[in-house]
C-alpha positions as CSV (number, residue, x, y, z in Angstrom):
1,X,137.3,155.1,69.2
2,X,140.9,156.4,69.2
3,X,144.1,154.4,68.5
4,X,147.6,155.6,69.6
5,X,150.8,154.4,68.3
6,X,154.2,155.5,70.0
7,X,157.5,155.6,68.7
8,X,161.0,157.0,69.4
9,X,162.0,155.1,72.6
10,X,165.4,153.6,73.2
11,X,168.6,153.5,75.1
12,X,170.4,156.9,75.8
13,X,173.3,158.0,78.2
14,X,172.6,160.4,80.9
15,X,172.5,163.8,79.6
16,X,171.3,162.7,76.3
17,X,168.1,163.4,74.3
18,X,165.3,161.5,72.8
19,X,162.2,162.4,71.1
20,X,158.9,160.5,71.4
21,X,156.2,160.6,68.8
22,X,152.5,159.6,69.1
23,X,150.2,159.1,66.0
24,X,146.5,159.0,66.8
25,X,143.8,157.7,64.4
26,X,140.1,156.9,64.5
27,X,137.8,159.6,66.1
28,X,140.7,162.1,66.3
29,X,138.4,165.2,66.3
30,X,136.9,163.9,69.6
31,X,140.1,164.3,71.3
32,X,140.5,167.3,73.9
33,X,143.8,166.8,75.5
34,X,146.9,164.5,74.7
35,X,149.6,163.8,76.9
36,X,152.6,161.4,78.1
37,X,152.5,159.3,81.0
38,X,155.4,156.8,82.2
39,X,155.6,153.8,84.4
40,X,158.9,152.7,86.0
41,X,159.3,149.2,87.4
42,X,157.7,148.9,90.6
43,X,156.1,152.2,90.5
44,X,152.6,153.8,89.6
45,X,152.1,155.4,86.4
46,X,152.6,159.1,86.6
47,X,151.8,162.0,84.5
48,X,154.8,163.4,82.6
49,X,153.2,166.2,80.4
50,X,149.9,167.2,78.8
51,X,148.7,169.7,76.0
52,X,145.2,170.8,75.2
53,X,143.6,171.4,71.8
54,X,144.3,175.2,72.5
55,X,148.0,174.5,73.2
56,X,148.0,174.9,76.9
57,X,150.6,172.7,78.5
58,X,151.2,171.0,81.8
59,X,154.4,169.4,83.2
60,X,155.3,167.2,86.0
61,X,157.7,169.2,88.4
62,X,160.4,166.4,87.8
63,X,160.7,167.3,84.1
64,X,160.0,170.9,83.9
65,X,162.8,172.7,82.0
66,X,163.9,169.5,80.4
67,X,161.0,168.0,78.5
68,X,158.7,169.7,75.9
69,X,155.4,168.6,74.7
70,X,154.1,169.7,71.5
71,X,151.4,169.0,68.7
72,X,151.6,169.6,65.2
73,X,148.1,168.9,64.2
74,X,145.1,167.1,65.7
75,X,146.6,163.6,65.6
76,X,150.4,163.8,66.4
77,X,151.9,164.6,69.8
78,X,155.8,164.8,70.5
79,X,157.8,164.6,73.7
80,X,161.1,166.1,73.4
81,X,163.3,165.0,76.2
82,X,166.6,166.8,77.2
83,X,169.0,166.2,79.9
84,X,167.8,162.9,80.6
85,X,168.4,161.3,83.9
86,X,168.6,157.6,85.0
87,X,165.5,158.2,86.8
88,X,163.7,158.9,83.7
89,X,163.9,155.3,82.9
90,X,160.4,153.9,82.2
91,X,157.8,152.8,79.9
92,X,156.1,155.8,78.3
93,X,152.7,155.8,77.3
94,X,150.8,158.2,75.0
95,X,147.3,159.2,76.3
96,X,144.3,160.9,74.7
97,X,141.2,162.1,76.4
98,X,138.3,161.9,74.1
99,X,134.9,162.7,75.1
100,X,136.1,162.1,78.6
101,X,137.2,158.6,77.9
102,X,141.0,158.0,78.1
103,X,142.7,156.0,75.4
104,X,146.2,154.6,75.9
105,X,149.1,153.6,73.4
106,X,151.2,150.4,73.8
107,X,153.9,152.1,75.5
108,X,157.6,152.6,74.4
109,X,160.5,152.0,76.7
110,X,163.1,154.8,77.5
111,X,166.2,153.6,79.2
112,X,168.8,156.1,80.5
113,X,172.1,154.8,81.5
114,X,174.5,156.3,84.0
């Protein structure tokens, strides 16, 4: 079992920055990949960025060059979001893939005003 707790969401003006954090606990050594997904009202949940244990990263085209995912150990992942746009408004969810099973955090709201 893996538990994920996100923090760092909030309200920001367009062009601003936010940094999301996700702390994992439990069976953290079984985690292979961690990442961030988001879900806007009326839309499906979509991938934002992922990072493997080896440090390989993957980004959605819509956030490339603006968002950066990083990990400082096996149990904490960050999402630095710069040049935010109103279309980035969504609930952001932390995800961990452990032994091929996905775990999710409770989500944190990010709202970007124009």
